[in-house]
GUZAFI-445783 format. One record per residue: residue in three letters; x, y, z of N, C-alpha, C, O, CB in turn. Coordinates in Angstrom, 1 decimal. Glycine has a CB too. Example, Ala and Ser with C-alpha at 12.3 -4.5 7.8 and 13.67 -1.06 7.14 Angstrom:
(r "ala",(13.2,-5.7,7.8),(12.3,-4.5,7.8),(13.2,-3.3,7.8),(14.2,-3.3,8.5),(11.3,-4.5,9.0)) (r "ser",(12.8,-2.2,7.1),(13.7,-1.1,7.1),(12.9,0.0,7.9),(13.4,1.1,8.0),(14.1,-0.6,5.7)) 
END
This chain:
(r "met",(106.3,72.3,110.1),(105.7,72.0,108.9),(106.3,72.8,107.5),(106.3,74.0,107.4),(104.2,72.4,109.1)) (r "tyr",(106.7,72.3,106.8),(106.7,73.3,105.3),(105.5,73.1,104.2),(105.4,72.3,103.4),(108.2,72.8,104.4)) (r "ile",(104.9,74.2,104.5),(104.1,74.1,102.9),(104.5,74.9,101.5),(103.5,75.2,100.8),(102.7,74.5,103.2)) (r "gly",(105.3,75.1,101.1),(106.2,75.4,100.0),(105.9,77.0,99.2),(106.3,77.6,98.1),(105.9,74.2,98.9)) (r "gly",(104.9,77.4,100.5),(105.0,79.1,99.7),(103.5,79.4,100.3),(102.8,78.4,100.7),(105.2,79.3,97.5)) (r "thr",(103.0,80.9,100.3),(101.7,81.2,100.3),(100.7,81.0,99.9),(99.6,81.1,100.3),(101.5,81.8,100.4)) (r "gly",(101.2,80.7,98.7),(99.7,81.0,97.5),(98.9,79.5,97.6),(99.0,78.5,98.3),(100.3,81.4,95.3)) (r "lys",(97.9,79.6,96.4),(97.2,78.5,95.9),(98.5,77.4,96.8),(98.5,77.0,98.0),(97.0,78.4,93.7)) (r "ala",(99.2,77.3,95.8),(100.3,75.6,96.1),(100.1,75.0,97.8),(99.5,74.0,98.1),(102.5,75.9,96.0)) (r "gly",(100.6,76.1,98.7),(101.2,76.3,99.4),(99.4,75.5,100.6),(99.3,74.6,101.4),(102.1,78.0,99.4)) (r "tyr",(98.3,76.4,99.9),(97.3,76.3,100.7),(97.0,74.9,100.6),(96.7,74.3,101.6),(96.2,77.2,100.3)) (r "his",(97.1,74.2,99.4),(96.7,73.1,99.4),(97.6,71.7,100.1),(97.2,70.7,100.7),(96.6,73.0,98.1)) (r "his",(99.0,72.1,99.7),(100.0,71.6,100.4),(99.0,71.5,101.9),(98.4,70.6,102.3),(101.5,72.6,100.3)) (r "leu",(99.1,72.4,102.3),(98.7,72.5,103.8),(97.5,71.3,104.4),(97.3,70.3,105.1),(98.1,74.3,104.1)) (r "leu",(96.8,72.0,103.5),(95.3,71.4,103.9),(96.1,69.5,103.6),(96.0,68.7,104.6),(93.6,72.2,102.2)) (r "trp",(96.6,69.1,102.9),(96.7,67.6,102.0),(97.7,67.1,103.6),(97.4,66.1,104.2),(97.9,67.6,99.8)) (r "glu",(99.0,68.1,104.0),(99.2,67.9,105.8),(98.5,67.2,107.0),(98.7,66.2,107.6),(99.1,69.0,106.4)) (r "ile",(97.4,68.4,107.0),(96.7,68.0,107.9),(95.8,67.2,108.0),(95.3,66.8,109.0),(96.5,68.6,108.4)) (r "leu",(95.4,67.1,106.7),(94.9,65.7,106.5),(95.0,64.4,106.0),(94.2,63.7,105.4),(94.4,65.7,106.2)) (r "asp",(96.4,64.3,106.4),(97.3,63.6,106.2),(98.1,62.8,108.2),(98.5,61.7,108.5),(98.3,64.7,105.2)) (r "asn",(97.9,64.3,108.8),(97.7,63.1,109.7),(96.7,62.6,110.8),(96.8,61.7,111.7),(98.6,63.1,110.3)) (r "ser",(95.5,63.7,110.1),(94.3,63.2,111.1),(94.0,61.4,110.0),(93.1,60.6,110.4),(92.5,64.9,111.1)) (r "ile",(94.8,61.0,108.7),(94.6,59.6,108.7),(95.7,58.8,109.0),(95.9,57.6,108.8),(94.2,59.1,107.5)) (r "asp",(96.6,59.8,109.6),(97.5,58.9,110.3),(97.1,58.3,111.5),(97.5,57.2,111.8),(98.7,59.4,110.5)) (r "glu",(96.0,59.2,112.8),(95.8,58.8,114.0),(94.6,57.5,113.5),(94.5,56.3,113.9),(95.4,60.2,115.0)) (r "val",(93.8,58.5,112.5),(92.9,56.5,112.6),(93.8,55.4,111.6),(93.1,54.4,111.3),(90.7,56.5,111.5)) (r "ile",(95.2,55.5,111.1),(95.4,54.2,111.2),(96.1,54.2,112.2),(97.0,53.4,111.9),(95.9,53.6,110.3)) (r "asn",(96.2,54.5,113.0),(97.4,54.2,114.6),(96.8,54.3,115.5),(97.3,54.3,116.6),(98.7,55.2,114.9)) (r "gly",(95.1,54.6,115.0),(94.3,53.6,116.5),(93.4,55.0,117.0),(92.2,55.1,117.1),(95.8,52.8,118.4)) (r "his",(94.4,56.1,117.2),(94.2,57.2,118.2),(92.7,58.2,117.3),(92.2,59.3,117.4),(96.0,58.3,118.3)) (r "ala",(92.7,57.4,116.9),(91.1,57.9,116.6),(89.9,57.2,115.5),(90.1,56.4,114.6),(91.3,59.3,116.1)) (r "asn",(88.7,57.6,115.8),(87.9,57.1,114.2),(87.0,57.1,113.4),(86.1,56.4,112.8),(87.6,56.3,114.0)) (r "trp",(87.6,58.4,113.7),(86.6,59.4,112.9),(87.4,60.8,111.6),(88.3,61.6,111.9),(85.7,60.3,114.5)) (r "val",(87.1,60.8,110.6),(87.5,62.6,110.3),(86.7,63.4,109.6),(85.9,62.8,108.9),(88.6,62.9,109.4)) (r "glu",(86.6,64.9,109.5),(85.0,64.9,108.5),(86.1,66.5,108.1),(86.6,67.3,108.9),(82.7,64.9,109.6)) (r "val",(85.9,66.5,106.4),(86.3,67.6,106.2),(85.5,68.2,105.6),(85.1,67.7,104.5),(87.2,67.6,105.8)) (r "thr",(85.2,69.5,105.9),(83.7,70.0,105.1),(84.7,71.4,104.3),(85.4,72.2,104.8),(82.0,70.7,106.6)) (r "leu",(84.2,71.2,103.1),(84.2,72.3,101.8),(83.2,73.8,102.2),(82.0,73.8,101.8),(83.3,71.4,100.2)) (r "his",(83.5,74.5,102.6),(82.9,76.2,102.5),(82.7,76.1,101.5),(83.1,75.5,100.5),(83.6,77.5,102.8)) (r "ala",(81.4,77.3,102.0),(80.0,77.6,100.2),(81.0,78.7,99.8),(81.3,78.9,98.6),(77.5,78.6,100.5)) (r "asp",(81.7,79.5,100.8),(82.7,80.8,100.1),(83.6,80.3,99.2),(84.2,81.1,98.4),(83.7,81.5,101.1)) (r "ser",(83.5,78.7,99.1),(85.0,78.3,98.0),(86.6,78.7,97.9),(87.4,78.8,96.9),(84.6,78.9,96.6)) (r "lys",(86.8,79.0,99.6),(87.8,79.2,99.5),(88.7,79.0,101.3),(89.9,79.2,101.4),(87.7,80.5,98.8)) (r "thr",(88.0,78.6,102.2),(88.0,78.1,102.9),(87.3,76.6,103.1),(86.4,76.2,102.4),(87.9,78.9,103.3)) (r "val",(88.2,75.5,104.8),(88.0,73.7,104.7),(88.4,73.9,105.8),(89.2,74.7,106.2),(88.9,72.4,103.8)) (r "thr",(87.6,73.1,106.6),(87.9,72.5,108.1),(88.1,70.5,107.9),(87.6,69.5,107.5),(86.1,73.1,109.4)) (r "ile",(89.0,71.3,108.4),(89.1,69.4,108.4),(89.4,69.3,110.1),(90.0,70.1,110.8),(90.8,68.5,107.3)) (r "glu",(88.2,67.4,110.6),(88.1,67.7,112.0),(88.4,66.1,112.6),(87.9,65.0,112.1),(86.4,68.5,112.4)) (r "asp",(89.2,66.2,113.5),(89.2,64.3,114.1),(88.9,64.1,115.2),(88.5,65.2,115.7),(90.5,63.5,114.2)) (r "asn",(88.8,63.5,115.9),(88.5,63.1,117.4),(90.2,62.3,117.8),(90.2,61.4,118.6),(86.9,61.8,117.5)) (r "gly",(91.6,62.8,117.3),(92.8,62.3,117.4),(93.3,63.3,118.8),(92.7,64.1,119.4),(93.6,62.6,115.8)) (r "arg",(94.4,62.9,118.9),(95.3,63.2,120.4),(95.5,65.0,120.6),(95.5,65.7,121.6),(97.3,62.3,120.3)) (r "gly",(95.7,65.3,118.9),(95.8,66.4,118.9),(96.9,66.6,118.9),(97.7,65.7,118.9),(95.3,66.9,119.5)) (r "ile",(97.3,68.4,118.7),(98.8,69.1,119.0),(99.5,68.5,120.4),(98.5,68.6,121.0),(98.6,70.9,119.2)) (r "pro",(100.7,68.0,121.4),(100.7,68.1,122.1),(101.3,69.5,122.4),(101.7,70.4,121.7),(100.9,67.2,122.4)) (r "val",(101.2,69.2,124.0),(101.4,70.8,124.0),(101.8,71.4,125.2),(101.5,72.4,125.8),(100.2,71.7,123.7)) (r "gly",(103.1,69.8,125.8),(103.8,69.6,127.2),(105.1,70.5,126.5),(104.7,71.2,125.5),(104.2,67.6,127.9)) (r "met",(106.1,70.5,126.8),(107.8,71.3,127.1),(108.1,70.0,126.6),(107.5,68.9,126.8),(108.7,71.8,129.0)) (r "val",(109.4,70.3,125.7),(110.5,69.4,124.5),(111.4,69.3,125.3),(112.0,70.3,125.5),(111.1,70.1,123.0)) (r "lys",(111.8,68.4,126.0),(113.1,68.6,126.8),(114.4,69.0,126.0),(115.2,69.8,126.2),(113.4,67.3,127.7)) (r "lys",(114.3,68.1,125.1),(115.7,68.2,124.1),(115.8,69.6,122.9),(116.7,70.0,122.1),(115.6,66.6,123.1)) (r "his",(114.7,69.8,123.2),(115.0,71.5,122.4),(115.0,73.1,123.5),(115.5,74.2,123.3),(113.3,71.8,121.3)) (r "lys",(114.0,72.3,125.1),(113.7,72.7,126.6),(112.7,73.9,125.5),(112.5,75.0,126.0),(115.3,73.2,128.0)) (r "lys",(112.4,73.7,124.7),(111.2,74.5,124.4),(110.0,73.8,124.2),(110.2,72.6,123.9),(111.3,75.4,123.2)) (r "pro",(108.1,74.7,124.4),(106.6,74.1,124.2),(106.6,73.8,123.1),(107.1,74.4,122.2),(105.4,74.9,124.3)) (r "ala",(106.1,72.3,123.0),(106.1,71.0,121.8),(105.0,71.6,120.6),(105.1,70.9,119.6),(105.3,69.3,122.5)) (r "leu",(104.2,72.6,120.4),(103.8,73.5,120.0),(105.1,74.4,119.0),(105.4,74.1,117.8),(103.3,74.1,121.1)) (r "glu",(105.4,75.1,119.5),(106.6,76.2,119.0),(107.5,74.8,118.3),(107.7,74.7,117.1),(107.7,77.2,120.6)) (r "val",(107.8,74.1,119.1),(108.6,72.6,117.8),(108.4,72.6,117.1),(109.1,73.1,116.3),(108.6,71.2,117.6)) (r "ile",(107.0,72.0,116.7),(105.7,71.5,115.7),(105.9,72.4,114.5),(106.2,72.1,113.4),(104.0,71.7,116.5)) (r "leu",(105.7,74.1,115.2),(105.6,74.6,114.1),(106.7,75.9,114.0),(106.3,77.0,114.0),(104.1,74.9,113.8)) (r "thr",(108.1,75.6,114.1),(108.5,75.7,113.8),(110.4,75.1,113.0),(111.3,75.8,112.6),(107.9,76.3,114.3)) (r "thr",(110.3,73.7,113.1),(111.5,73.6,113.6),(110.9,71.8,112.4),(110.3,70.9,112.9),(111.8,73.8,115.7)) (r "leu",(111.4,72.0,110.9),(111.7,71.1,110.0),(111.4,69.7,109.9),(112.1,69.2,110.8),(112.8,71.3,110.0)) (r "his",(111.0,69.0,109.5),(110.5,67.6,109.9),(110.8,67.3,111.8),(111.6,66.4,112.2),(111.5,66.3,108.8)) (r "ala",(110.1,68.2,112.5),(110.0,68.1,113.8),(108.5,66.9,113.9),(108.8,65.8,114.3),(109.7,69.9,114.5)) (r "gly",(107.1,67.0,113.5),(106.1,66.3,113.6),(105.7,66.6,114.5),(105.7,67.8,114.6),(106.2,65.3,113.6)) (r "gly",(105.3,66.0,115.3),(104.4,65.9,116.6),(104.5,64.4,117.6),(103.9,64.0,118.6),(102.7,66.2,116.0)) (r "lys",(105.5,63.7,116.8),(105.2,62.7,118.4),(106.5,63.1,118.8),(107.5,63.4,118.1),(105.0,60.7,118.4)) (r "phe",(106.2,63.2,120.2),(107.5,62.9,120.6),(107.3,62.1,122.4),(108.2,61.8,123.1),(108.6,64.6,120.4)) 
END
């Protein structure tokens, strides 16, 4: 997942990507709720859903765990 930086813009992009993934789970019928909590410190956010989560098995094509592929490969996504 590319977030474009480690400053405010990168943080906002990361939140956008996570929320977008949660919404995708609802749209595709794998979840039925998404909750976004903006914390009192005005710096942290929690995004939760009841979807499938991040795959944890091995990806045969890459011979690596899915989590590693998702977090380190551009455009990998989490649908294997």
